C-alpha positions in Angstrom: 3.3 42.5 -7.5 0.4 40.4 -8.7 1.3 37.5 -6.3 1.0 39.9 -3.4 -2.4 41.2 -4.7 -3.7 37.6 -5.1 -2.8 36.7 -1.5 -5.3 39.4 -0.3 -8.2 38.0 -2.3 -10.4 35.5 -0.5 -12.3 32.9 -2.6 -16.0 32.7 -2.1 -17.8 29.4 -1.8 -21.5 28.8 -2.6 -23.5 26.6 -0.2 -23.2 23.4 -2.3 -19.4 23.8 -2.2 -19.4 24.4 1.6 -21.5 21.3 2.2 -19.0 19.2 0.3 -16.4 20.3 2.8 -18.7 20.3 5.9 -21.0 17.3 5.4 -24.2 18.5 7.1 -27.7 19.1 5.8 -28.8 22.5 4.6 -31.1 22.9 7.6 -28.3 22.0 10.0 -26.0 24.5 8.3 -28.5 27.4 8.5 -29.3 26.5 12.2 -25.6 26.6 12.9 -25.3 30.0 11.4 -28.2 31.3 13.5 -26.6 29.8 16.7 -23.1 31.2 15.8 -21.6 27.7 15.3 -20.9 28.3 11.6 -19.6 31.5 10.0 -21.9 34.2 8.6 -22.3 34.4 4.8 -21.4 37.2 2.5 -24.4 38.6 0.7 -23.9 38.7 -3.1 -27.5 39.8 -3.7 -30.9 39.7 -2.1 -31.1 35.9 -2.2 -27.5 34.9 -3.0 -25.0 34.0 -0.2 -21.5 32.8 -0.2 -18.8 32.0 2.4 -15.2 33.1 2.6 -13.0 30.0 2.0 -10.7 31.3 4.8 -13.7 31.1 7.2 -14.5 27.5 6.1 -10.8 26.5 6.3 -10.6 27.9 9.8 -13.8 26.0 10.8 -12.2 22.7 9.5 -8.9 23.5 11.2 -10.5 24.2 14.6 -13.1 21.4 14.2 -16.8 21.7 14.1 -18.2 22.2 17.6 
């Protein structure tokens, strides 16, 4: 039962972790979010953002455009 429950949970990555996977500058990353090139973050607080690992994996799989 717990294996099935864990499959539905998506890991959240902070910006520094995302930029290790997608090697671009912070300003390029934020511009890409604004243009729709990169996935939208999940808000963890008023100034704290994170990204779903599944969204980042999909971006890597499809290739950064």
